C-alpha positions in Angstrom: 64.2 120.6 43.9 67.8 121.1 42.8 68.1 123.9 45.3 66.8 121.7 48.1 69.2 118.9 47.2 72.1 121.3 47.1 71.2 122.7 50.5 70.9 119.3 52.1 74.3 118.3 50.6 75.9 121.4 52.0 74.4 120.8 55.5 75.7 117.2 55.5 79.1 118.4 54.5 79.1 121.0 57.3 78.1 118.4 59.9 80.8 116.0 58.8 83.4 118.8 58.8 82.2 119.8 62.3 82.7 116.3 63.7 86.1 116.0 62.1 87.0 119.4 63.6 85.8 118.4 67.0 87.8 115.2 66.8 90.9 117.1 65.7 90.5 119.5 68.6 90.3 116.6 71.1 93.3 114.9 69.6 95.3 118.1 69.7 95.0 118.6 73.5 96.7 116.4 76.1 95.2 113.0 76.7 93.6 112.0 80.0 96.1 110.6 82.5 95.7 108.3 85.5 98.1 107.5 88.4 98.0 105.4 91.6 98.5 108.0 94.3 98.3 105.7 97.3 97.6 102.1 98.4 96.4 101.5 101.9 95.3 98.5 104.1 91.8 99.4 105.0 91.4 96.3 107.2 93.6 93.5 108.4 92.8 90.3 110.4 93.8 86.7 110.4 91.3 85.8 107.6 92.3 88.4 105.1 92.8 92.1 104.3 91.1 94.9 102.4 93.2 97.1 100.1 92.2 100.5 98.9 93.8 102.0 95.7 93.5 105.7 95.3 93.6 106.3 91.5 93.8 109.9 90.3 92.2 110.5 86.9 92.8 113.8 85.1 90.6 115.0 82.3 92.1 117.8 80.1 89.1 118.0 77.8 86.5 120.8 77.8 83.8 118.1 78.1 83.1 115.5 80.7 84.9 112.2 80.5 82.9 109.0 81.3 84.9 106.1 82.9 83.6 103.0 81.1 85.6 100.3 82.9 88.3 99.6 85.5 89.5 96.1 86.3 92.5 94.9 88.3 94.7 91.9 88.8 97.1 91.1 91.7 99.9 88.7 91.5 103.1 87.5 93.3 106.0 85.5 92.0 104.3 85.4 88.6 101.1 83.8 90.1 97.8 85.7 90.0 95.9 85.5 93.2 93.1 88.1 92.8 91.1 89.7 90.0 88.1 92.0 90.0 86.3 95.0 88.5 85.6 98.4 90.1 81.8 98.9 90.3 81.8 102.6 91.1 81.5 103.9 87.5 81.8 107.7 87.4 82.4 110.7 85.1 85.4 113.0 85.3 84.3 116.7 85.0 85.6 118.8 82.2 89.1 120.1 83.0 89.0 118.3 86.4 90.6 115.5 88.4 88.8 112.9 90.4 90.1 110.2 92.8 88.7 106.8 92.3 88.8 104.6 95.5 89.2 101.1 94.3 88.7 98.4 96.9 90.2 94.9 96.7 89.7 92.1 99.2 92.3 89.3 99.7 91.4 86.1 101.6 94.5 84.3 103.0 93.0 80.9 102.4 92.8 81.6 98.7 96.2 83.4 98.6 98.1 80.5 100.3 96.5 78.0 98.1 97.4 79.9 94.9 100.9 81.2 95.6 102.7 78.2 97.2 105.9 80.2 98.0 104.0 82.3 100.7 103.7 81.1 104.3 101.8 82.5 107.3 103.8 85.2 109.2 105.5 86.3 106.0 105.7 89.7 104.2 105.5 89.0 100.5 106.0 91.2 97.4 103.0 91.8 95.0 102.3 93.5 91.7 99.0 95.2 90.8 97.9 95.7 87.2 94.9 98.1 86.8 93.3 98.7 83.4 91.2 101.8 83.2 89.1 102.6 80.1 87.5 106.0 79.4 85.0 106.9 76.6 86.3 110.2 75.1 83.7 112.1 73.2 84.6 112.3 69.5 87.6 110.1 70.0 86.3 106.8 71.4 87.7 104.4 74.0 91.0 105.3 75.7 93.0 102.7 77.6 95.0 103.9 80.7 97.0 100.9 82.0 98.5 101.3 85.5 101.0 99.3 87.5 102.0 99.3 91.2 104.2 97.1 93.3 104.6 96.7 97.1 104.6 94.4 100.1 101.8 92.8 102.0 101.6 90.7 105.2 100.1 87.3 106.0 99.8 87.5 109.8 99.9 84.4 112.0 98.6 84.4 115.6 101.0 84.9 118.5 102.0 81.9 120.6 100.5 82.1 124.1 101.7 79.9 126.9 100.4 79.7 130.5 103.2 79.4 133.0 103.1 78.7 136.7 100.6 80.0 139.3 102.9 81.7 141.8 101.1 82.2 145.1 102.2 84.9 147.6 99.7 84.0 150.4 97.4 80.9 150.7 94.7 80.5 153.4 91.2 79.2 153.3 89.9 82.8 153.2 92.4 84.4 150.9 94.7 83.5 148.1 96.8 86.0 146.2 99.5 85.7 143.7 100.1 85.9 139.9 99.8 83.9 136.8 102.8 83.9 134.4 101.7 84.4 130.7 104.2 84.2 127.8 103.5 85.7 124.4 105.7 85.1 121.4 105.4 86.9 118.1 105.8 84.4 115.2 105.6 87.0 112.4 108.5 88.4 110.3 107.3 91.9 111.2 107.2 93.4 114.7 104.1 93.7 116.9 103.4 96.2 119.6 101.0 94.9 122.2 98.9 97.9 123.4 96.2 96.1 125.4 95.8 92.6 126.9 92.4 92.0 128.3 91.8 88.7 130.1 89.4 86.7 132.2 90.6 83.8 134.4 88.5 81.0 135.9 89.7 78.5 138.5 87.5 75.4 139.0 84.9 77.1 136.8 84.7 80.2 139.0 85.8 83.6 137.8 88.8 84.9 139.9 90.2 87.7 137.6 88.8 90.0 134.9 91.0 92.9 134.0 93.5 94.2 131.4 97.2 95.0 131.0 97.5 98.3 129.2 101.3 99.0 129.1 102.7 98.9 125.5 105.2 96.1 124.9 107.3 95.5 121.8 107.0 92.0 120.5 109.9 91.1 118.2 110.1 87.9 116.3 111.3 85.0 118.3 111.6 87.0 121.6 109.0 85.8 124.1 107.6 88.5 126.5 106.4 87.4 129.9 103.5 89.1 131.7 102.1 88.6 135.2 98.3 88.5 135.7 97.5 89.3 139.4 94.9 87.1 141.0 93.2 87.3 144.5 90.2 85.3 145.7 88.7 83.4 148.5 89.1 79.6 148.2 86.2 79.0 150.6 83.9 80.3 148.0 85.0 77.8 145.4 83.8 74.7 147.3 85.8 71.5 146.5 87.9 73.3 143.9 89.1 75.6 146.7 90.0 72.7 149.0 92.0 71.1 146.1 94.0 74.4 145.8 94.8 74.5 149.5 95.9 70.8 149.5 98.1 71.3 146.5 96.0 69.3 144.0 95.7 70.2 140.3 93.1 72.9 139.6 91.3 73.3 136.3 91.9 76.8 134.8 90.3 78.6 131.8 92.0 81.7 130.5 90.5 83.8 127.7 91.1 87.3 126.4 92.0 89.6 123.6 95.2 91.2 122.5 95.2 94.6 120.7 98.4 95.0 118.7 99.9 97.6 116.3 101.8 96.5 113.2 103.6 98.4 110.4 100.5 97.6 108.3 97.8 98.7 110.8 96.0 97.4 113.9 95.6 93.6 114.4 93.5 92.0 117.1 93.7 88.4 118.4 91.3 86.5 120.7 92.9 83.6 122.7 91.7 80.8 124.9 93.9 78.5 127.0 92.7 75.7 129.3 94.3 73.0 131.4 95.1 71.8 134.9 97.8 73.0 137.2 98.8 73.1 140.9 99.0 76.4 142.7 102.4 76.8 144.4 
């Protein structure tokens, strides 16, 4: 019995010593590291935007490193406007590096209500705090805090004004001319209009359906004017056509979509304009 007790004691001592040895080995090597390699705008529209943080995590251990938690907070001017937790839990392989793609969605309604110094059309500074936790075998939880700062936009829609209908020829069987359309960028950042698709109705009847595809730079506060060509037969419009010929006001409906490029990515805008105007 004494020999059995002695053997058991020796085994327990060896096990304890082995754990301490493994812990000492893990503490002796470099600790895991994490860094934010890139932040991109995955999606941008007039309701909000989706950010994507590329977080590189390096595991120097000879064993796999489980990521136990990753949460983030975004703030501007000292006011927090977003918080969340990364749901894509993963394990970093032994001696390897993995990139965690951490998404964060910002809604402009919530942002503007929280950070009162921000206005639509502005580019604002922000700070991101990411807290990553890993469960190192034999060591326990390891905290890897990360920080990042940058700038984000809050886009506002361009101002669209319908100008005069300038007619080149006007008969009962044919009317041709152009509609003047003015677009003004009201953002602090530049826009490049790459495509302007439109549909025009006069008196409720479609008379134009096409697109302007030439790229146009839209700088803040500098309106750009476009001509939308129109050609149709007034006789096919009934009473609305007679009103056009006699110089009366004609109801118009203009709708379309603008495809624009920004420093932060593509941004699309749908527009609708209605009213009454004489054709001259």
